N, C-alpha and C positions, 0 to 999 in steps of 0.2 A: 904817421905821413899827415902832415896838414899842409893842403896848396891854399893860397889866398886866391880867392875869387876876384880880384883885379874888378873891381869893383871903380871904375877909372873911364876915361875916354875911350879907349881900349872896349871896351867892354863892348860883346854884340846878342841879340838875343839871337839863344841860336837851340836848333829843336835834334837832341839826344838821342839816338838811338842805341842798345845794348842786346850785346845774346849770349844769355843767362846758364847756369849751370844748378842747379843744389839738390840735394840731398834734404826733403823735405821732413823727415822725422823727425825732430826738434822744432820742426814750426805747427803753428797752428791755421797756416795755410799761407794763401801769398795775401792778400790784404790786411791791410792794415788794422791793427781791432789794440783798444786801449788794452793795456795791463796785459799783453799777451805777443811773445817773437815772434812776428811774421817776416815774411820776404821783403814786400812792398816798405817795412819798417825800417829794414837794416837798413837797404838802398836809400833811403830818403835822409835818414839819417846822416849815412857816409856823404851823401853828395850836400848836406846843406856844409857838412864840415869842409868838404873838398874847394865848393863855386861863392863862399858866405851868403846865402840864402834858399829857404824852402823849396823847394821845385816834389810835386805830384807825378809819383813816375806809375807811368798807367803800362801795365804787362797787358801781350798780347788774347788771357784768358787768368779766371781769379782758381789757382790751383789749391783743395783741399788739403788742410790738414793730415801730415801723411804721404803725400803722395807727391811724388819728385817732378826735375825738367832736366833733357840734357840738352834742349832749344828753344827754353822759355826766351822771349822777345820784349824788350818795353825800351817808354820814350818818355823822357818828359826835355821841358823847358825851361830854361835858365839864362839870365844875360851877363855874360863872363866873357874873358879872356882869354880863356883856356881849349886849348881845341880836342875836339873830340877821342882822339889819341893819347892821351894825356892824362884826359876824365880816367881812359879808362885803366889805365895803367894802375894812376891812384885810389883804382877801383875797387881794382887788383888787391894793394897791398893795406885795404884799410877793412875790406871784408871780414866775417867771420869765417873760418874754413869751410863749409857746408856752403858758400855760394863761392861760385864760380865766373867771374868775367872771361868769356870764350872772342865778343870781337866789340868794339866798338865805334860807329863811326856818328857823321853828321847826315841829319838828314835833312830832306825838306822840310819845310818851315809847317805846311802841313799836316803831316807824318804822323798816325796815329798807330798805337802799336795793336791796339784794341779792334779799331774800326773797324784799321783798314785791311786785317787779315780774311784772305781770300778761302782759305780751308788751313786747318790745322789736319796734324796725327800725331796721334795717341796710341803708346803701346803698352800691353795688360800682359807681365811676365807670369806664368803657374808656373810651377815645379811639381810635376807630376811623379813620386813615388811615395811607398811610403818611408822611407826614411826625411825626418829634417834636415834642413841647412844651418849651420850656426854662424858661417860665412854671408850667408845668402839670406837671414831672417826678412830684413830688414828690406827688399828692394823684389820680394816676387810674395806671392799667395800660395802656400803649402793644398795640395792634393792627393791624397795615398792612397782612394782607387786608382785603379785605370781608366784613363777616357777615350771616348771613342771618338777621332776626331774626326773620320770623313760625318759625321753625323752633325756634329759640332760648329764644321764648313759648310752643309747641305741648310742650315737654319741659318748660321750668320749668311746667305744667298740673298733670305727674303729683304733683309735688309737693307740692298746695295739700292743705287739712287732716290728719289727724294719722294721720303712718307713725313705721315704722323707717328713723333714719335714721344706722344704722350707715356706708352707702359712701361716708357723707361726711362722716364721722370721724374726724381722724390721728389717735385712739389710745383707737381705738373697743373694741380688745383689755383697755381696762383699765375698763372702764366698762358696767356692768350694764342700763341705761339709757339706750336708745339711741334715744326714744319721743320725740317732740315732736309738734306743730302748728303746719302754714302756715297763716296765716288770709291770705295775702294777699303773690302776687308777685309783679309789677309790672316789665316791660322796654320802656322809653321810647325813640327815637333822639329827640338835641338836639341838632341840630349836628352836629360832628365826634363826639361823645360816643354811648355807649350807657349810659342808666343804669338798674343793676338794682336794686330793692328789694325787699325780705324782711321781712314782719313774722311774728314766732312770739311761743307762748309761752316758748322759753326757743332754746337753741344750745350746739348740741355743739362743741369746737373743733374750729377751723377750717373750722365745718359754713360760713359762708355764703361761703368764699376756696374749697373745694373743691366746692361746687356752679355757681360761678361758671366755675371754669376748665374742668371739665367741661365745661356750657352756651358756652363756649369752639372743644369739638369738637366740637360740630350746627352752632353758626354758620359753621364753616366747609369745613363737610362730610364731615367728619375722624369722626363718630360720626351715625348715624341719630340718629332720633327714637324708633325703635324701639330701637334699642339703648340708648339711656337705659335707658328707664322697667324693660329686662332688668338692665343696671349696680347701680341705683333701688333691685328689687325683694331682687336678689344682697347687698343688705348685704356683698360684699366692698368692702374700699376701691380693693385691687391694679386691680381691674377701671376704677374710675373715673380721670375726668382729674387733669392738676396742680391744688398748692394754686393757686390763684392767690394775686399780691405784695401783701405787705398795704398797699403805700401806697395802692391805690381803696380802700379799705375805710373804709365813716364809719358810728360808731355815732351815729344819726340822732336816735333819740325812745325813751323808756322810762314804758309807761303804767301808772299803777298802779290 
C-alpha cells in the first residue's frame, strides 16, 4: 500500500503521535542502526513511503534489543495533506507483523514523545516454575527455584521515592544525573508468574532489568533485604545482581 504524501498547496506541517505495540524479539532495539533491523528504522521507512519525505520518529524511550512494548508512544513531524488517522491506517498496512499501530492522532506542534513524558510504566514477567514454556519463552524469564515474594516486596519498598539509582544503571560511569523518582513498584503472583511493574519519571540504561535481577537474588535467599538496601545505597553497580534478560521486559504505558 502506497499513499501519496501530497506535496501541494494543501500540505500542512503536522505533528503526528502514534501508540505502538511491538514484539522486540527480532529487533536490535528501538534506535535506528546501520545494517540492523530496528523498530525506529521500520517505522521511518514506512512513513517515507506514505508522506513522500523522510521524517525522524522519536520514541518515548529507546527500548533495547529483545524488549517489547504494549504502549510505546512515538511522534514525528511531516509536511503532508494526509490526516493522522489515515497515516495510522497506512502504517498498519505497511509495517511488519511484529509492529502494530494501536492509535494515531494529530498532536500539538510542540509535542515530543520523549521529552514530554511525565512517567513511564514497565512490566517484567518472571515464569516461576521448574518446567520451561514453549509458548512464552520469548516473553518471560524463567526462574526454576521458588521465589519468596514477601522478601522481594520488602526489598522493592526501599526503592520508592526520589533516589540515586546508580547501583542499577549499567552505564552509570558515563552519566552525571542518575537520580530518578519511582512512584510505584508492585510485585504480584499470577499463577506461575511473578509480575514486577514499576512506574518512574525516567529510567536509566538497564535500570528495570538490573533491579529485577537483584530482586531475584533476594527472592532466592542469595541476598537479604538489608543487603539489598546496602547495595542500593552504595551506588555501586558491581555489588548489585545480574541484569535480567531482555525478553521479560515490556514498556506498558507512557503518561503525559
